[in-house]
Structures are given as C-alpha cells and as structure tokens.
N, C-alpha and C positions, 0 to 999 in steps of 0.2 A: 504494500500500500504506500503511495507517495504522500508526502507532506509538503505542502507549498508554503513557503515563507513569504509573508506579505507585510512584515513590520518595517518601520522606519528605524534605521540603525542609530542615528544621532538625535538626541533630545537634550539640548543644552550641553551639560558636561558629562553626559552618560553615553555609553556605547553598548549596543546589543551584540552579543557574540554567540556563536554556536560552538560548543565544545565536543570533541570526539576523541576516541582512543585509537592509538596505533601501538600495538603490543602493550607494554605497560606504561606508556607515556600519554599524557594529555596534551592536546593541541586545540587551537581555536582559530576561527576566522570571523570577520564581520558578517552579520546576517545580510547586509545589503549586497554582498557578492553571491549569495545563495539563491538559486531559483527553486529548488525542491530537494527533498531527501527521499530516496527510493530504497526499497529492500534490495538485497543482492539478487541479481539474475546473471547468469553466465553471459559473457560477451563473445563476439566473434573475433578470433585472432586475425591480425593482418600481417602479411609477410614483410620482413625487413623493417618492422616498426622499431622505434627506440626501445631500449630495455625496460623503461618505466611504463610503457603503453601495453596494457593487458590485451586490448582489442577495441572493438567498437560495439555500440548498441543502438537500437532504433528508439528514439524518444519522440513519440507522436509524429512520425514521418521524417524526422531529422536524424541523420547518423552522427553520433558524437563519440569522441575517443574516451576511453576509460583508462585513467592513470592509476597505477599502484603508488599511492602517496607515500607509503612507508619506504619503498624503494627509491622514490624521487628524493626523499630526505636522507638517503644514505643508510637506511635501516634494512634489516632482513625483509624480503617480500612478504606481503600479507597473504595468508592462506584463507580464502573466503569461506564463510560458513553461513548458517541460517541467521546469525546475529549481525553479520556484516551489513554495511550500508553503502550506497553510492550517493555521495553528496554532489549534486549537480550545481555547477557554478558557472558564472560568466566572467571571463578574464579576457581583456583586450578584444572585446566584442565577439568572442568565440565561446560557445558552450562546451564544457568538458565535464566528465564525471570523475570523481575521485573516490577510489575504494578506501574505506576506513573499517576498522574492526567493529566499531559501534559508535553511535551518536550518544553522547552523555547528557547534555543539557543545553538549554538556551538561557543565557545569563545577561543581566544588565549590570554593567560595571561603571565605575567612575573612571574617566580617562587618567586620573592621577594614580590609579592602581597599576598601570602599566609601567614596569621598570625596564631600564635598558638592559640589553644582553651584555653580560660582562665580557671584557676583552680576554681571550684565552691565549692567543699568540698573534704575531704580526701577520701570519698567513691564514688566520681564521676568518672564514667568510660568514658573516652573520646577516647577510642581506636578505635571506629567506624569512627572517624573523623581525617583527616590529617591536618585540619586547617580551617580557615575562610577566605573568600575572600570578600573584601568590593567592591561593584560595585555601579554604579550610581543609580541602582534601589533598593539597600539595601544590605543585607549580604547574602552570599551563603556559605552553609556548604559543605566542600569538603570531601566526603566520602571515606573511605578506605575499599573497598570490600573484600580484602584478610583477613582483621581482622574481618569484619562483618560476613563473611561466612567462618567458619573454615572448613578445608578439611574433617574432620570426619563427620560434619553435612551434607555435601553434599553427602558423600558416603552413608549415611543412606537413603537419598532421592532416590539415584540411585538403591539401593538394592531392 
C-alpha cells in the first residue's frame, strides 16, 4: 500500500523529516522531497546499470530507477524483505525510488536540532549529509539528496 506525503516541510523554524533505517542506522530526508512511500515489490534489473541501481519499476505508467540506498552510502547492500520500503522521491526533476529497510517515523524538528557533521579527516566527504540530529533513540543522519544524486547521474539512468 502506498502512502502519499502531502505536508509542507517548513513552518517557521521547524522542519518535517521522514526517518528510515538502513541496517542498524537511522537516516532522514525532508518530507518535501518525498512523493510517496511504497511497500517492497521486486524491480526489473537493467543491464550495465550502476552498482547502486537495483533495477526499474513501473509507477503509474512511468518507469523509475530503484536505488539501493545502503549501497549508495557505502554500506552493505540491502536484502529486501516484507518490511522493506521504497521511498519515492524527486531529485533534480527526476523521480527515483530508494530501497530502505523500513520507514521509522515522520518527525517535526526545530532547525536548531541539526548539528554539523564532525570533521573526520581532510579526505572525508561529508557532502551527502546536511547534518546530524540527536533524538531520544540515538543519532539520525540527515541526508542531502541533491548532492547525493547529481543531475548528470540521473540523466544517465533516464537515457
């Protein structure tokens, strides 16, 4: 069953985010980037696709790529199961699906709760993250989808 997100992300100093799990870690994105959340359904593999592209699926007449978000973030690939979800998002005017282990919550936070990602080393690339949010259940990494999925990468998928 699909859930459509129709809320407004910014309300003064607050931000609405959707949190999800990849393995044992919590991540989140702004709800304004999300079009809907779907239960897991197998996708159709495409030859010579990038390693993070699981395949494609038909979303109401449009073929969209499905990305293994864990693999994209440098983690072990997600093994989909009945609790897995596809978070359908729009990045750089292209719709993509991101495979996650499960969606955890939709939260409203203050923008002051977002703390910068600490410097680990000079070669550490923290551009995929907008910051870290400390919650009662632990830390949530706030992802920046625009930087994670560059427009040219997505155009290659659509071609």
